[in-house]
C-alpha positions as CSV (number, residue, x, y, z in Angstrom):
1,M,47.6,9.9,-1.2
2,P,44.7,9.1,-3.5
3,L,41.8,7.0,-2.1
4,D,41.9,3.4,-3.2
5,T,38.1,3.2,-3.9
6,P,38.0,-0.5,-5.0
7,R,40.0,-1.5,-1.8
8,V,37.7,0.5,0.4
9,M,34.6,-1.0,-1.2
10,K,36.0,-4.5,-0.8
11,Y,36.6,-3.8,2.9
12,Y,33.1,-2.6,3.5
13,L,31.7,-5.5,1.6
14,R,33.6,-8.0,3.7
15,A,32.5,-6.2,6.9
16,S,28.9,-6.5,5.8
17,Y,29.0,-10.3,5.7
18,P,29.1,-11.0,9.5
19,C,26.7,-8.1,10.1
20,A,24.2,-9.7,7.6
21,A,24.8,-13.1,9.2
22,G,23.8,-11.5,12.5
23,L,20.6,-10.1,11.0
24,L,19.8,-13.5,9.6
25,T,20.4,-15.2,13.0
26,S,18.0,-12.8,14.7
27,M,15.1,-14.1,12.6
28,G,14.8,-17.1,14.9
29,N,13.5,-14.8,17.6
30,A,9.8,-13.9,18.0
31,P,7.8,-12.8,16.2
32,V,9.5,-14.2,13.1
33,S,10.4,-17.5,14.9
34,W,12.3,-19.3,12.2
35,P,15.0,-21.2,14.2
36,A,16.6,-22.7,11.1
37,L,17.7,-19.2,10.1
38,T,19.5,-18.9,13.5
39,L,21.4,-22.1,13.0
40,I,22.4,-21.0,9.4
41,G,23.4,-17.5,10.6
42,I,25.6,-18.9,13.4
43,G,27.1,-21.3,10.9
44,I,28.0,-18.5,8.6
45,A,29.7,-16.6,11.5
46,V,31.8,-19.6,12.4
47,Y,32.8,-20.0,8.7
48,L,33.9,-16.3,8.7
49,F,35.8,-16.9,11.9
50,S,37.7,-19.7,10.2
51,K,38.8,-17.3,7.4
52,A,40.0,-14.6,9.8
53,K,43.7,-14.5,10.7
54,G,44.7,-13.0,14.0
55,F,43.0,-11.4,16.9
56,V,41.7,-8.1,15.3
57,P,40.1,-9.7,12.2
58,S,38.5,-12.4,14.4
59,F,37.3,-9.8,16.9
60,M,35.7,-7.8,14.1
61,V,33.9,-10.9,12.8
62,G,32.3,-11.5,16.3
63,A,31.6,-7.8,16.9
64,L,30.0,-7.2,13.5
65,F,28.0,-10.4,13.8
66,G,26.8,-9.4,17.2
67,T,26.0,-5.8,16.0
68,G,23.7,-7.2,13.3
69,Y,22.1,-9.6,15.6
70,Y,21.3,-7.1,18.4
71,L,20.3,-4.3,16.1
72,A,17.5,-6.5,14.8
73,T,16.6,-8.4,18.0
74,L,16.6,-5.2,20.1
75,S,14.9,-3.0,17.6
76,W,12.1,-2.4,20.1
77,L,14.5,-0.3,22.2
78,V,13.6,2.8,20.2
79,F,9.9,2.7,21.3
80,P,10.2,3.9,24.9
81,F,11.9,7.1,23.6
82,L,9.1,7.7,21.2
83,V,6.4,7.9,23.8
84,E,7.3,11.6,24.2
85,P,9.2,12.1,20.9
86,T,9.7,15.8,21.3
87,K,11.5,15.3,24.6
88,N,13.2,11.9,24.3
89,G,13.1,11.1,20.6
90,W,16.6,12.2,19.9
91,M,17.9,9.4,22.2
92,A,16.1,6.6,20.4
93,P,18.8,5.7,17.8
94,F,21.6,6.2,20.3
95,A,20.0,3.8,22.8
96,L,19.7,1.1,20.2
97,I,23.1,1.5,18.6
98,V,25.0,1.9,21.9
99,T,23.3,-1.2,23.4
100,A,23.8,-3.3,20.3
101,V,27.4,-2.3,19.9
102,G,28.1,-2.7,23.6
103,L,26.7,-6.2,23.7
104,S,28.5,-7.1,20.5
105,L,31.9,-6.4,22.1
106,L,31.4,-9.4,24.2
107,W,30.9,-11.6,21.1
108,G,34.0,-9.8,19.6
109,L,36.0,-11.1,22.6
110,A,34.6,-14.5,22.3
111,F,35.7,-14.7,18.6
112,G,39.0,-12.9,19.2
113,V,40.5,-14.8,22.2
114,P,40.8,-18.2,20.3
115,A,42.8,-16.4,17.6
116,L,45.5,-15.7,20.2
117,L,46.4,-19.3,20.4
118,K,48.8,-21.1,18.1
119,D,46.8,-24.3,18.0
120,E,45.5,-25.8,14.8
121,L,42.1,-24.4,13.7
122,R,40.2,-27.4,15.0
123,Y,41.1,-26.5,18.6
124,K,40.4,-22.9,18.0
125,Y,36.8,-23.9,17.2
126,F,36.5,-25.5,20.6
127,F,37.9,-22.4,22.2
128,L,35.4,-20.3,20.3
129,G,32.5,-22.4,21.6
130,L,33.7,-22.2,25.2
131,S,34.4,-18.4,25.1
132,W,31.1,-17.7,23.4
133,I,29.2,-19.7,26.0
134,A,31.2,-18.0,28.8
135,V,30.3,-14.5,27.6
136,E,26.6,-15.5,27.3
137,L,26.7,-16.5,30.9
138,L,28.5,-13.3,31.7
139,R,25.8,-11.3,29.9
140,E,23.3,-12.3,32.7
141,H,25.4,-10.6,35.3
142,L,27.6,-7.8,33.8
143,F,26.4,-4.2,34.5
144,T,23.2,-5.5,36.3
145,G,22.8,-8.0,33.5
146,F,20.8,-8.1,30.2
147,P,20.4,-11.7,28.9
148,W,17.8,-10.7,26.3
149,G,17.7,-12.7,23.1
150,M,19.6,-15.9,24.0
151,F,19.6,-18.4,21.2
152,A,17.6,-20.8,23.3
153,Y,14.5,-18.7,22.8
154,T,14.5,-19.2,19.1
155,L,13.4,-22.8,19.7
156,D,10.4,-21.8,21.8
157,S,8.0,-23.1,19.1
158,T,9.6,-26.5,19.0
159,P,9.6,-29.5,21.4
160,I,13.4,-28.9,21.8
161,I,12.6,-26.1,24.3
162,Q,11.7,-28.9,26.8
163,I,15.4,-29.6,27.3
164,T,15.5,-26.4,29.3
165,S,13.9,-28.4,32.2
166,V,17.3,-30.2,32.4
167,I,19.9,-27.7,31.2
168,G,18.1,-24.3,31.3
169,A,18.1,-21.6,28.7
170,N,21.8,-21.0,29.1
171,G,22.5,-24.7,28.6
172,L,20.4,-24.8,25.5
173,T,22.1,-21.7,24.1
174,G,25.4,-23.4,24.7
175,L,24.2,-26.6,23.0
176,I,23.1,-24.6,20.0
177,I,26.5,-23.0,19.7
178,F,28.3,-26.3,20.2
179,L,26.2,-28.2,17.6
180,T,26.7,-25.4,15.1
181,I,30.4,-25.5,15.5
182,L,30.6,-29.3,15.5
183,P,30.5,-29.7,11.6
184,F,33.6,-27.5,11.4
185,V,35.5,-29.5,14.0
186,W,34.6,-32.9,12.4
187,K,37.0,-34.1,9.7
188,N,34.1,-34.4,7.3
189,F,31.7,-31.4,7.4
190,G,28.7,-33.4,6.2
191,Q,29.2,-36.1,8.8
192,G,29.5,-33.4,11.5
193,A,26.3,-31.7,10.3
194,L,24.5,-35.0,10.3
195,I,25.5,-35.7,13.9
196,S,24.3,-32.2,15.0
197,I,21.0,-32.7,13.2
198,T,20.6,-36.2,14.7
199,V,21.2,-34.8,18.2
200,L,18.6,-32.0,17.7
201,A,16.1,-34.6,16.3
202,A,16.6,-36.8,19.3
203,I,16.0,-33.9,21.7
204,W,12.9,-32.9,19.6
205,F,11.5,-36.4,20.0
206,W,12.3,-36.5,23.7
207,G,10.7,-33.1,24.2
208,W,7.6,-34.2,22.3
209,Q,7.3,-37.4,24.4
210,R,7.8,-35.4,27.6
211,V,4.7,-33.3,27.3
212,P,1.5,-35.1,28.3
213,P,-1.5,-34.8,25.9
214,K,-3.8,-33.3,28.5
215,M,-3.3,-30.3,30.9
216,H,-3.9,-30.9,34.5
217,F,-5.4,-28.2,36.8
218,E,-5.3,-27.6,40.5
219,P,-8.1,-29.7,42.2
220,S,-9.5,-26.6,44.0
221,G,-10.7,-25.3,40.7
222,G,-10.3,-21.6,41.7
223,I,-10.5,-18.9,39.1
224,V,-8.1,-16.1,38.6
225,R,-9.1,-13.0,36.7
226,I,-6.5,-11.2,34.7
227,I,-7.1,-7.6,33.7
228,Q,-5.5,-6.2,30.5
229,P,-6.5,-2.6,30.2
230,N,-4.3,-1.8,27.1
231,I,-3.8,1.8,28.2
232,P,-1.4,3.6,25.9
233,Q,1.8,4.7,27.6
234,K,1.3,8.3,26.6
235,D,-2.0,8.3,28.5
236,K,-1.0,6.2,31.5
237,W,0.5,9.1,33.5
238,E,-1.6,11.9,32.0
239,P,-3.3,13.6,35.0
240,L,-6.5,14.4,33.1
241,K,-6.9,10.7,32.2
242,Q,-6.1,9.0,35.5
243,S,-9.7,8.9,36.6
244,E,-10.7,7.4,33.2
245,N,-8.0,4.8,33.3
246,F,-8.8,3.8,36.9
247,N,-12.5,3.4,36.0
248,L,-11.5,1.2,33.1
249,L,-9.7,-1.1,35.5
250,L,-12.8,-1.2,37.7
251,D,-15.2,-1.9,34.8
252,L,-13.1,-4.7,33.5
253,S,-12.8,-6.2,37.0
254,N,-16.6,-6.1,37.4
255,S,-17.4,-7.4,33.9
256,A,-20.9,-8.8,33.7
257,G,-21.3,-12.5,33.9
258,K,-17.8,-12.9,35.3
259,N,-18.3,-12.8,39.1
260,N,-16.8,-16.1,40.2
261,A,-13.1,-15.1,40.3
262,G,-11.3,-15.8,43.6
263,L,-8.5,-13.4,42.8
264,I,-8.3,-10.3,40.5
265,I,-4.9,-9.2,39.2
266,W,-4.0,-5.8,37.7
267,P,-0.7,-5.2,35.8
268,E,2.4,-3.3,36.8
269,T,1.9,0.3,38.0
270,A,-1.9,-0.1,37.3
271,V,-2.5,2.3,40.2
272,T,-0.8,5.5,39.1
273,V,-1.3,7.5,42.2
274,F,0.1,7.0,45.7
275,V,-2.5,5.3,47.9
276,D,-3.2,4.9,51.6
277,E,-5.2,2.4,53.6
278,K,-8.5,4.3,53.0
279,D,-7.9,4.3,49.2
280,M,-7.2,0.6,49.3
281,S,-10.4,0.0,51.2
282,N,-12.3,2.0,48.5
283,I,-10.7,0.0,45.7
284,S,-11.8,-3.3,47.4
285,A,-15.4,-2.1,47.8
286,R,-15.6,-1.0,44.1
287,I,-14.6,-4.5,42.9
288,G,-17.0,-6.3,45.2
289,H,-14.7,-7.0,48.1
290,R,-12.7,-9.6,46.2
291,P,-9.0,-10.2,46.8
292,L,-6.8,-8.1,44.5
293,V,-3.2,-8.0,43.4
294,A,-2.1,-4.8,41.7
295,G,1.0,-3.0,40.6
296,Y,1.6,0.4,42.1
297,R,4.3,2.9,43.0
298,R,5.0,2.9,46.7
299,Y,6.6,5.8,48.7
300,N,8.3,4.9,51.9
301,D,11.1,6.6,54.0
302,N,11.9,9.1,51.2
303,R,12.2,6.3,48.6
304,M,10.0,5.2,45.8
305,Y,9.5,1.5,44.8
306,N,7.9,-0.3,41.9
307,S,5.7,-2.6,43.9
308,L,3.1,-5.2,43.9
309,M,0.4,-5.1,46.6
310,S,-2.0,-7.8,47.8
311,L,-5.3,-6.8,49.3
312,D,-7.7,-9.2,51.1
313,A,-11.4,-9.2,50.6
314,K,-11.8,-6.4,53.1
315,G,-9.3,-4.1,51.4
316,S,-6.6,-4.6,54.0
317,L,-3.0,-4.5,52.8
318,E,-1.7,-8.0,53.4
319,Q,1.6,-8.3,51.5
320,I,4.0,-6.2,49.4
321,Y,6.7,-7.1,47.0
322,D,9.1,-4.4,45.9
323,K,10.9,-4.9,42.6
324,Q,14.5,-5.9,43.2
325,H,16.1,-5.9,39.7
326,L,15.5,-2.5,38.2
327,V,15.8,-1.5,34.5
328,P,18.8,0.8,33.9
329,F,17.7,4.1,32.3
330,G,14.1,3.1,32.7
331,E,13.8,3.0,36.5
332,F,17.1,4.4,37.6
333,I,20.0,6.2,36.0
334,P,23.4,4.5,36.4
335,F,26.4,6.7,37.1
336,E,23.9,9.1,38.4
337,G,26.2,12.0,39.1
338,F,27.1,12.3,35.4
339,L,24.4,10.9,33.3
340,K,21.4,12.2,35.3
341,W,22.6,15.8,34.4
342,I,22.2,14.8,30.7
343,L,19.2,12.4,30.8
344,G,17.2,13.4,33.8
345,S,15.1,10.7,35.5
346,G,14.5,7.2,34.3
347,L,11.8,6.9,31.6
348,A,9.4,5.0,33.9
349,N,9.6,7.3,36.9
350,D,7.2,10.1,35.8
351,E,10.0,12.6,36.7
352,I,9.6,12.1,40.4
353,W,12.5,10.1,41.8
354,D,14.5,7.1,40.6
355,F,13.1,3.9,41.9
356,S,14.9,2.1,44.7
357,E,15.7,-1.6,44.8
358,G,13.5,-3.7,47.0
359,T,15.1,-5.9,49.6
360,G,12.2,-7.8,51.0
361,I,10.6,-11.2,50.3
362,S,9.8,-12.3,46.8
363,F,7.2,-14.9,47.9
364,L,3.6,-14.2,48.6
365,D,0.7,-16.3,49.8
366,L,-2.3,-15.6,47.6
367,P,-5.9,-17.0,47.2
368,V,-6.3,-19.4,44.3
369,L,-2.6,-19.3,43.5
370,G,-1.0,-20.5,46.7
371,T,2.7,-19.7,47.3
372,V,3.8,-17.3,44.6
373,R,7.2,-16.2,43.3
374,A,6.5,-12.6,42.5
375,L,8.2,-11.0,39.4
376,I,7.8,-7.5,38.1
377,C,8.5,-6.8,34.4
378,Y,11.9,-7.9,33.2
379,E,12.8,-9.7,36.3
380,A,11.5,-12.8,34.5
381,I,14.3,-12.7,31.9
382,F,16.9,-13.7,34.5
383,P,17.0,-17.6,34.9
384,H,19.3,-17.5,37.9
385,E,17.1,-15.1,39.8
386,V,13.7,-16.7,39.1
387,R,15.1,-20.1,40.2
388,T,15.2,-20.2,44.0
389,D,16.0,-22.8,46.7
390,R,12.5,-22.5,48.0
391,R,10.0,-23.9,45.5
392,P,6.8,-21.9,45.0
393,D,3.5,-23.2,43.7
394,I,3.4,-20.8,40.8
395,L,5.2,-17.8,39.1
396,L,3.4,-14.5,38.9
397,Q,4.7,-11.8,36.6
398,I,3.1,-8.4,36.3
399,T,4.4,-6.1,33.6
400,N,3.8,-2.9,31.6
401,D,5.0,-3.6,28.1
402,A,3.1,-0.6,26.8
403,W,6.5,1.2,26.8
404,I,7.6,-0.9,23.9
405,G,4.3,-0.8,22.0
406,N,3.2,-3.4,19.4
407,S,6.9,-4.1,18.5
408,W,8.9,-7.3,18.7
409,G,9.6,-6.6,22.3
410,P,6.4,-7.9,24.0
411,K,6.5,-11.1,22.0
412,Q,10.1,-11.7,22.9
413,H,9.5,-10.8,26.6
414,F,6.6,-13.3,26.6
415,V,8.7,-16.1,25.2
416,M,11.4,-15.5,27.9
417,A,8.9,-15.5,30.7
418,K,7.3,-18.7,29.3
419,T,10.6,-20.4,29.3
420,R,10.9,-19.9,33.0
421,S,7.9,-22.2,33.4
422,T,9.5,-24.9,31.3
423,E,12.8,-24.6,33.2
424,L,11.2,-25.0,36.6
425,G,8.1,-27.0,35.9
426,L,5.9,-24.3,37.4
427,P,2.8,-22.6,36.0
428,L,3.0,-18.9,35.2
429,V,0.3,-16.2,35.5
430,R,1.4,-13.2,33.4
431,V,-0.5,-9.9,33.6
432,S,0.4,-7.2,31.1
433,N,-1.0,-3.7,30.5
434,N,-1.0,-4.2,26.8
435,G,-0.3,-7.9,26.3
436,I,0.7,-10.6,26.2
437,S,-1.2,-11.7,29.3
438,A,-1.5,-15.4,29.7
439,V,-1.8,-18.5,31.9
440,I,1.0,-21.0,31.2
441,D,1.4,-24.5,32.5
442,G,4.6,-26.1,33.7
443,Y,5.5,-27.4,30.3
444,G,5.3,-23.9,28.8
445,R,2.0,-24.5,27.1
446,I,-0.5,-21.7,26.8
447,V,-3.8,-22.3,28.7
448,S,-5.3,-19.0,27.7
449,K,-4.0,-15.6,26.6
450,L,-4.8,-12.1,25.5
451,D,-2.7,-10.9,22.7
452,V,-0.7,-7.7,22.3
453,G,-2.8,-4.6,21.7
454,T,-6.1,-6.0,23.0
455,R,-8.2,-4.9,25.9
456,G,-10.0,-7.5,27.9
457,V,-10.5,-9.9,30.8
458,L,-9.1,-13.4,31.1
459,D,-10.7,-15.8,33.6
460,S,-8.8,-19.0,34.0
461,Q,-8.2,-22.0,36.1
462,I,-4.7,-22.6,37.4
463,P,-2.6,-25.5,36.0
464,A,-1.0,-27.9,38.5
465,S,2.7,-27.6,39.0
466,Q,5.0,-30.4,37.8
467,S,7.6,-32.2,39.8
468,A,10.8,-30.3,40.4
469,T,12.9,-30.3,37.3
470,F,16.6,-31.1,37.3
471,Y,17.3,-27.5,36.3
472,S,15.2,-26.2,39.3
473,K,17.5,-28.2,41.6
474,A,20.9,-27.6,39.9
475,G,20.6,-24.4,38.0
476,D,23.5,-23.4,35.8
477,W,26.1,-25.0,38.0
478,P,26.6,-28.1,35.9
479,L,27.1,-25.9,32.8
480,R,29.6,-23.7,34.6
481,F,31.5,-26.7,35.9
482,L,31.7,-28.3,32.5
483,L,32.8,-25.0,31.0
484,F,35.6,-24.7,33.6
485,L,36.8,-28.3,33.1
486,S,36.7,-28.0,29.3
487,G,38.5,-24.7,29.3
488,A,41.2,-26.0,31.7
489,F,41.8,-29.1,29.6
490,L,42.1,-27.2,26.4
491,F,44.3,-24.5,27.9
492,I,46.7,-27.0,29.4
493,R,47.1,-28.8,26.1
494,S,47.2,-25.6,24.0
495,K,50.3,-23.9,22.7
496,I,51.6,-20.6,24.0
497,I,49.7,-17.4,23.2
498,T,50.9,-15.8,20.0
499,N,51.2,-12.1,19.1
500,I,48.1,-10.0,18.5
501,S,47.7,-9.2,14.8
């Protein structure tokens, strides 16, 4: 049978539309940060959904849209595999493609399920919104969770982000989806679009009014010193450079003219060798016997942990936090029996052991900062884990984003961590090996920061925490309840499921 070239070309051309819409939608994320493109891209995807007939075409629209979105948003995923290109470089494209396609399947289901119903198109739009919001909530939990790149973060540079203090990042993501679908549901598209724009404008004004003109700081006036050594990942675990790297941390901690800090903080795995009590005492002496918080690898009971240690002014180990949410393939290999034979150890383990999950406390009492909710690396991207019943004084995140270089990754990671401050009304101290290190107030405003790819010291006062936000009290439960009620109502009034086509 001869190949029908025009028909094949038409098929691929049609398949490119949702993928291109996904690429456009991703441009709202940092560092491009053009949220209008996100709204336009989502709108195009909804329009393509309206033209698809049956489950399979609708599923393909969602899956291709998601593939385009995640290929661009997660483009930084190739960088960890290029630290040692001769060893791991071959996995770089597979890591990006498999992750993007895997996540896009959830969006495929969100688009496909409404097509199973015999309802008129208007109700299918409602089902699309509900199923899409549901899979976004699921993304935070499924296979250890990976809620990177939620639509809410595209509005970080606008006052609209303040609404996360009420509905959280998941709620804002759902609102964006709903408001983008609304013009298609309304009898007149223009009127529906005007309503959506009016709602966004009202939230913009509310957010602008919510933030006071001046920042307020803790009355104690204590100073915290953030150390950003900017050590390249390829040099971090190099045995011949460990002494040089450690001396760099000491030199930055003892910077001339900066001797009034009540607490010094080093980033994730800053201490690259296993240390005992004597080593800790020596570290304390070499930074002038000042309290120190540092990331390090801890070995205990035949297990290795990615940990944070707190030393007092005498160098005594006071508190430890072991990272509790590990990065798949970075800190441990899932399905170990099969995949470890192919891939070896996780990328961040220096080929020793896989890290183990911590099970201890996540709260520390630290000088200057007070009661701290400790977070290591990408633990800060999980809203439901950062929000706790016990309210701390401040959030502290240490991270080593050198794995992802000067890509889009560190900028996106910073935006997500910053949003946790806005959600909870809590200040954030963020300490990164290569940036972005910063001090953030409870409205998500930057007090001071060191950008990506810079080496330096950041001395800063600590902003005062805000009153507990609605989101800090309720979390995502109102969104889940509303989602359940809406879904139940629509399903009860919907017609029977039709055949898959």
